[in-house]
C-alpha positions as CSV (number, residue, x, y, z in Angstrom):
1,M,21.4,-26.7,-37.2
2,I,23.3,-27.6,-40.4
3,T,21.5,-27.3,-43.8
4,V,24.0,-28.4,-46.0
5,D,24.4,-32.1,-46.4
6,F,28.1,-32.6,-46.5
7,N,27.7,-36.3,-47.4
8,R,26.6,-35.2,-51.0
9,L,29.9,-33.5,-51.5
10,T,33.3,-34.7,-52.2
11,V,35.6,-32.9,-50.0
12,T,39.4,-34.0,-50.1
13,P,42.2,-32.9,-47.8
14,G,43.7,-29.5,-49.1
15,F,40.3,-28.0,-50.0
16,R,39.6,-24.3,-49.4
17,I,36.0,-23.7,-48.4
18,L,34.2,-20.4,-48.2
19,D,31.3,-19.9,-45.9
20,I,29.9,-16.6,-47.1
21,G,27.4,-15.1,-44.8
22,C,28.5,-17.4,-42.1
23,G,26.5,-15.9,-39.3
24,N,27.4,-17.5,-36.1
25,G,29.4,-20.1,-37.9
26,R,27.4,-23.2,-37.9
27,H,28.5,-24.3,-41.5
28,T,32.2,-23.0,-40.7
29,S,32.3,-25.3,-37.8
30,A,30.9,-28.2,-39.6
31,A,33.3,-27.6,-42.6
32,Y,36.2,-27.4,-40.1
33,D,35.3,-30.9,-39.0
34,L,36.1,-32.2,-42.4
35,K,39.8,-33.6,-42.8
36,N,42.5,-31.2,-43.5
37,V,40.6,-28.4,-45.0
38,A,41.1,-24.6,-44.8
39,V,37.8,-23.0,-44.1
40,I,36.9,-19.3,-44.1
41,G,33.7,-17.7,-42.7
42,A,32.9,-14.2,-44.0
43,D,30.2,-12.0,-42.9
44,L,29.4,-8.3,-42.4
45,N,27.8,-8.7,-38.8
46,L,30.7,-8.4,-36.2
47,K,28.6,-9.8,-33.4
48,D,27.9,-13.0,-35.3
49,L,31.6,-13.3,-36.3
50,Y,32.3,-12.9,-32.5
51,I,30.0,-15.8,-31.7
52,A,31.4,-17.7,-34.7
53,A,35.0,-17.4,-33.3
54,K,33.9,-18.6,-29.8
55,R,32.3,-21.7,-31.4
56,L,35.5,-22.6,-33.5
57,K,37.8,-22.0,-30.5
58,W,35.6,-24.3,-28.5
59,H,36.0,-26.9,-31.2
60,E,39.8,-26.4,-31.1
61,S,39.8,-26.8,-27.4
62,M,38.0,-30.0,-27.5
63,M,40.1,-31.4,-30.4
64,D,36.6,-31.7,-32.1
65,H,37.7,-30.9,-35.7
66,G,39.6,-32.3,-38.7
67,E,43.0,-30.9,-38.1
68,G,42.6,-28.2,-40.7
69,S,42.5,-24.7,-40.4
70,W,39.9,-21.8,-39.9
71,N,39.7,-18.1,-40.3
72,L,37.0,-15.4,-40.0
73,M,36.7,-12.0,-41.6
74,A,34.2,-9.2,-42.2
75,A,33.4,-9.1,-45.9
76,D,30.6,-7.9,-48.3
77,I,29.3,-10.6,-50.6
78,L,29.2,-7.9,-53.3
79,A,33.0,-7.2,-53.1
80,L,34.8,-10.3,-51.8
81,P,38.4,-9.8,-50.9
82,F,39.5,-12.9,-52.5
83,Y,41.4,-13.8,-55.8
84,D,39.5,-15.4,-58.7
85,H,39.1,-19.0,-58.6
86,G,40.4,-19.4,-55.1
87,F,38.1,-21.8,-53.3
88,D,37.2,-25.5,-53.9
89,L,33.7,-25.1,-52.4
90,V,31.4,-22.0,-51.5
91,I,28.5,-22.3,-49.2
92,C,25.9,-19.5,-49.1
93,S,23.2,-20.6,-46.7
94,E,20.1,-18.4,-45.9
95,V,21.9,-15.2,-47.3
96,L,20.5,-14.3,-50.7
97,E,17.1,-13.4,-49.4
98,H,18.6,-10.7,-47.6
99,V,20.6,-9.2,-50.4
100,P,19.1,-6.4,-52.5
101,D,21.4,-7.1,-55.5
102,H,21.3,-10.8,-55.5
103,Q,22.4,-11.2,-59.2
104,A,25.6,-9.2,-58.4
105,A,26.0,-11.3,-55.2
106,V,25.9,-14.6,-57.3
107,K,28.4,-13.4,-60.0
108,E,30.8,-12.5,-57.2
109,I,30.4,-15.8,-55.5
110,L,31.0,-17.7,-58.7
111,R,34.1,-15.4,-59.4
112,V,35.9,-16.9,-56.4
113,L,35.0,-20.5,-57.1
114,K,37.2,-22.6,-59.2
115,P,35.7,-24.0,-62.3
116,G,34.4,-27.6,-61.9
117,C,33.8,-27.0,-58.1
118,N,30.5,-26.9,-56.1
119,L,28.6,-24.0,-54.7
120,V,25.7,-24.7,-52.3
121,V,23.0,-22.4,-51.9
122,S,20.0,-22.6,-49.4
123,V,17.0,-20.2,-49.2
124,P,13.6,-20.2,-47.4
125,R,11.3,-22.6,-49.2
126,C,8.6,-20.8,-51.1
127,W,5.3,-21.8,-49.7
128,P,6.2,-22.0,-45.9
129,E,7.7,-18.5,-46.4
130,K,4.5,-17.2,-48.1
131,I,2.7,-18.2,-44.9
132,C,5.3,-16.3,-42.7
133,W,4.9,-13.2,-44.9
134,A,1.0,-13.6,-44.7
135,L,0.9,-13.9,-40.9
136,S,3.2,-10.9,-40.2
137,T,4.2,-7.7,-42.0
138,Q,6.9,-7.2,-39.3
139,Y,8.6,-10.6,-40.4
140,C,9.5,-9.3,-43.7
141,H,10.0,-5.6,-43.0
142,T,12.5,-5.8,-40.2
143,K,15.9,-4.3,-40.9
144,G,18.2,-7.0,-42.5
145,G,15.1,-9.1,-42.8
146,H,13.9,-11.2,-46.0
147,I,13.3,-8.9,-48.9
148,R,12.1,-11.8,-51.4
149,I,10.8,-15.2,-51.8
150,Y,12.3,-17.5,-54.3
151,T,10.6,-20.3,-56.3
152,F,12.9,-23.3,-57.1
153,K,12.9,-22.5,-60.8
154,E,13.7,-18.7,-60.2
155,L,16.8,-19.6,-58.0
156,E,18.1,-22.0,-60.4
157,K,17.8,-19.8,-63.2
158,M,19.5,-16.9,-61.5
159,I,22.6,-18.9,-60.7
160,R,22.5,-20.9,-64.1
161,T,22.7,-17.4,-65.8
162,E,26.0,-16.7,-64.1
163,G,27.6,-20.0,-65.2
164,A,26.6,-22.8,-62.9
165,S,24.5,-25.8,-63.4
166,K,22.4,-27.5,-60.7
167,W,23.1,-31.1,-60.0
168,G,21.1,-31.9,-56.8
169,S,18.7,-30.6,-54.3
170,H,16.7,-31.3,-51.0
171,F,14.6,-29.8,-48.3
172,A,15.6,-29.2,-44.6
173,H,14.2,-28.3,-41.2
174,A,10.7,-29.3,-41.4
175,L,10.5,-29.2,-37.6
176,H,11.2,-25.5,-37.7
177,T,8.5,-24.5,-40.1
178,P,5.7,-24.6,-37.4
179,F,7.9,-22.8,-35.0
180,W,8.1,-19.9,-37.4
181,W,4.5,-19.8,-38.2
182,L,3.8,-19.5,-34.5
183,K,6.5,-16.7,-34.1
184,C,4.9,-14.8,-37.0
185,L,1.3,-15.3,-35.7
186,V,2.3,-13.8,-32.4
187,G,4.7,-11.3,-33.5
188,P,8.3,-12.3,-34.4
189,D,9.8,-10.1,-31.6
190,R,7.4,-11.2,-28.6
191,Q,9.4,-13.2,-26.0
192,N,6.8,-14.1,-23.6
193,V,4.8,-16.5,-25.4
194,A,4.8,-19.7,-23.6
195,L,3.8,-22.1,-26.5
196,V,6.5,-20.5,-28.6
197,N,9.1,-20.7,-25.9
198,L,8.1,-24.3,-25.2
199,Y,8.6,-25.2,-29.0
200,H,11.9,-23.4,-29.0
201,R,13.1,-25.5,-26.2
202,F,11.8,-28.6,-28.0
203,L,13.9,-27.6,-31.1
204,T,17.0,-26.9,-28.9
205,W,16.8,-30.4,-27.2
206,D,16.2,-31.9,-30.5
207,L,19.4,-30.3,-31.9
208,M,21.5,-31.3,-28.9
209,Q,20.2,-34.9,-28.4
210,K,19.3,-35.8,-31.9
211,P,16.8,-38.6,-31.0
212,A,16.1,-41.3,-33.8
213,F,12.4,-40.4,-33.6
214,T,12.5,-36.9,-34.3
215,R,15.4,-37.4,-37.0
216,L,13.2,-39.8,-38.7
217,L,10.0,-37.5,-38.5
218,E,11.9,-34.7,-40.0
219,K,13.4,-36.9,-42.7
220,L,9.8,-37.8,-43.7
221,L,8.4,-34.3,-43.4
222,N,11.1,-32.5,-45.3
223,P,9.8,-33.2,-48.8
224,L,6.4,-31.9,-47.5
225,M,7.2,-28.9,-45.4
226,G,11.0,-28.3,-45.0
227,K,11.7,-24.9,-44.2
228,S,14.8,-24.5,-46.3
229,L,15.4,-25.1,-49.9
230,V,19.0,-26.5,-50.7
231,V,20.4,-26.5,-54.0
232,Y,23.8,-27.8,-55.3
233,F,25.5,-26.3,-58.4
234,K,28.7,-27.0,-60.4
235,K,30.6,-24.1,-61.9
């Protein structure tokens, strides 16, 4: 499930890309598909990094990549182990809503980004997220869970304060919104709910097959109920 629209970005051979809070490597792998780039995925969760490594090694074995390089490391978003101005693109997808000191995290992200280059940030969209919080107290009180809800203006102001200006935005993953409402309604950790499991199988099928009908449906629904807000900034 790729949230960032790489078609909106100009990425040239030789770019160094950081995917901070990379999780299981979905955006790291997507960036690795770009032509002759060096991409680093960083996260604190070692289990997620292990999954990301398996994903990237599979890409290598299938020769399904852009002939660049990749690396993974455990790193704290509040103390990144990189030089100032070391990256041509930074991706921070579905991370800031988990970080207590999000202002310091943004400052650190922009420290390692070159001037004139792009930062892409995605967070859960405000109104679908509010419904999740209303349906389940467990959803927002689990360890490592979401600790805040952003409005578009709040997110843009926080990042502008640290020295980056917004130049684009969109919403993504509308078909995932009802799934999370269902999950919250029955309990986020419950595994034996037939309707939730059926919807999950549908989302998995859609991710693998990418049928034209569901791609068009999600494109039409994203402005109305996209689960993620994606914002593009330039330092």
